[in-house]
N, C-alpha and C positions, 0 to 999 in steps of 0.2 A: 151144140147140135151141128151136124154137118150140113153145110149149104151146098157145096160142090165137092164131089170126090176128087182125089188127087189125080194128077197126070204123072204117071210113073217115070217118064223120061225127060220131060221138059218143064222148065220154069214157066210161069204164066204171068202176063200183065193183067192186073185186076183193077176194075173200076167199080166202086160201090157208090150207089146213090141212095140217100135216105130222105124220105118226106115225113115230116113230123105230123102225125095224126092227132095226137093228144099232147098238150103242153107238158114239159118236164118240170116238175115243181116238188119241193119238199112239203109244202103246205102245213107247216107248224109241227105236227106230231108224227111225221113219217119221213121216209126217204124216197126219193124219186127212182124210177126204173133206171137201171144201168145196162147199157148194151155195148158189147165189144165185138168187133169182127176182125178176124185174123186167120191164123193157121195153127195147127198142132204145135205146141211148145211156145208159141208167140201169139197168144189169144187176142192181143190188142194191136197187131201189126198194121191193120187198115184203119180201124176206128178204136181209139182208146176211150177209157171211161169218161173223159172230160168233154168229148166232142158234142154230145147231145145234152150235157148238163145245162139246165135252165132254158132249153130251146123252146121257142113259141110254136104253137100249132101253125102249120102251113110253111114253116121254114124248110129249106132244102139244103142238104149237105152232100158234097162229093169228095171222095178220097180215093187215092190210088195206091197200090203197093205191088210188089213182086211176090208172087206165091211160089215157094220153093218146090221143085219137083219132088214127088213122093209124099206131099203133105196136103191133107184135106183143107178146104176153106171152111171155117167154122164161125158160128155165132154163139156168144156166151151172154145170157140174159139173167139179170137178177131183178126179179119183179119188185115193184114199189112196195113199201111197207107203210102201215098206218094209213094216213090220208094222202100219202105221196102219189104222184101221177107220172105218166109218161108212156108214149107209144109211138112207133114209127113203122112205115112200110119201106122195104128195101128192094133194090134191083142190083144184081151182081153180074158183071160181064167179065169173063176170064178167057183170055186168048193166049194159046201157047206161043212162046218165043220160038222164032225159027232157028 
C-alpha cells in the first residue's frame, strides 16, 4: 500500500517512527503480523520483517532511509495467522534532498 507518492525529481530523506499498539507474538499455533516499509522494488528498505518481530506493546522504533526519486514509499503487511498477534501505528516524514 502506498504511504507517500513519489517525488519525481528528488531523492528524499525519510524517517519512520513506529509505536507498537499490540504485542507481536506467534502464540503457539499462528504467525505474528509482519510489517515492512520501503519503496517500490525494495519493500524492506526502511523496516525489514525482523524489526518488529517479538516487539512488546508500547515499544517505539525509529528507522531512516533514502527514498529514491520516482519511487513511492510503501508499506507491506502480512496479517497474523491463527492466534498470532501484532499491530503498530506509524508516522512517516519525507523531506526532499536539496
